[in-house]
C-alpha positions in Angstrom: 0.0 0.0 0.0 2.8 2.4 0.8 4.4 1.8 -2.6 1.2 2.7 -4.4 0.9 5.8 -2.3 4.6 6.7 -3.2 3.7 6.1 -6.9 0.7 8.2 -6.9 2.5 11.0 -5.2 5.4 10.9 -7.7 2.9 10.9 -10.7 1.1 13.8 -9.3 4.4 15.6 -8.9 5.0 15.1 -12.7 1.8 17.5 -13.1 2.0 19.8 -10.1 5.3 20.6 -8.7 4.1 23.3 -6.8 0.6 23.6 -5.4 0.4 27.1 -5.0 1.4 27.7 -8.5 -1.2 25.5 -9.8 -3.9 27.0 -7.5 -2.7 30.5 -8.8 -3.0 29.5 -12.5 -6.3 27.8 -12.3 -7.5 31.2 -10.3 -6.1 33.3 -13.2 -7.4 31.1 -15.9 -10.9 31.6 -14.1 -10.8 35.3 -13.8 -9.6 35.8 -17.4 -12.6 33.5 -18.6 -15.2 35.6 -16.6 -13.5 38.9 -17.7 -13.7 37.4 -21.5 -17.3 36.8 -20.8 -18.3 40.1 -19.6 -16.3 42.3 -22.1 -15.0 40.1 -25.4 -12.5 42.6 -26.7 -9.8 40.0 -28.2 -7.3 41.0 -25.6 -7.9 37.7 -23.6 -5.2 36.0 -25.0 -2.5 38.6 -24.1 -3.7 39.1 -20.8 -3.8 35.2 -20.1 -0.2 34.8 -21.2 1.2 37.8 -19.4 -0.5 36.6 -16.3 0.7 33.2 -16.4 4.2 34.4 -17.3 4.1 36.8 -14.2 3.1 33.8 -12.0 5.6 31.6 -13.3 8.3 34.4 -12.9 7.3 35.0 -9.2 7.2 31.3 -8.5 10.7 31.0 -9.9 12.0 33.8 -7.9 10.3 32.3 -4.7 12.0 29.1 -5.5 15.6 30.4 -6.1 15.1 32.4 -2.6 14.3 29.1 -0.8 17.4 27.3 -2.2 
């Protein structure tokens, strides 16, 4: 049973390395989708990209500070 739990944890780690980053990306995605529904102006792709790039940069900065 422990081996199965370890295997599932490793498998989840392949997709979600940092839970806070994954949560922030999901929140940002939902926010951009909501804003796109309210005002479709064609800017949603750029805003989505810039927000996720900012989140990734911040996460990288925090990870570098921890090490």
